Each structure stands twice: as C-alpha cells, then as structure tokens.
C-alpha positions, 0 to 999 in steps of 0.5 A: 298829152302836151303837158306830159311831153313838156314834163318829160323834157323838164325832167330830163333837163333836171337830171342832166343839170344834176349831173353837172352839179351846177346849182343855177341850172339845177334850180332853174330845171327844178322850178320848171318841173315843179311848175309843170307838176302843178299844171298836171290835169286831175286825170293824170296817172296816179303813179306819175303823181306819186313819183313827182310827189316823192321827187323820184324824178328818174322814176317819173321820167322812166314812167313817161317813157314807157307810157 
C-alpha cells in the first residue's frame, strides 16, 4: 500500500531527526507522520493504528517492516 510505504519513510525520518535533537527537523518530520496517519484507510491494520495513536513510532516502524 502506497500510504504505508510513505508512512514508513516518514517514521524513519522522524526517528533519525530525533537522534539529532534538531527541533526544526523533528517538527517537520512529526507533521509528516501525523499527516499520513490521518490518510490511513479505514482498513489499515489495527495494530499499526494502535502504535501511531500512542506515538510508539519505533514500534510502528518495526510493524511496517515485518508486514
């Protein structure tokens, strides 16, 4: 699914930005993750929605990598 591919890239970018502690990069990456989260279709995996709702972004990324 295209949105999940984009979400994977956005989550990876967010986690990389978090490691740099650059507030501008973190904010931009987080906005992208939240934007994509809103675009997830109704039939998106419940586990993925769970991780995103709780901002467990590392777990969400790992979920996307294993599915």
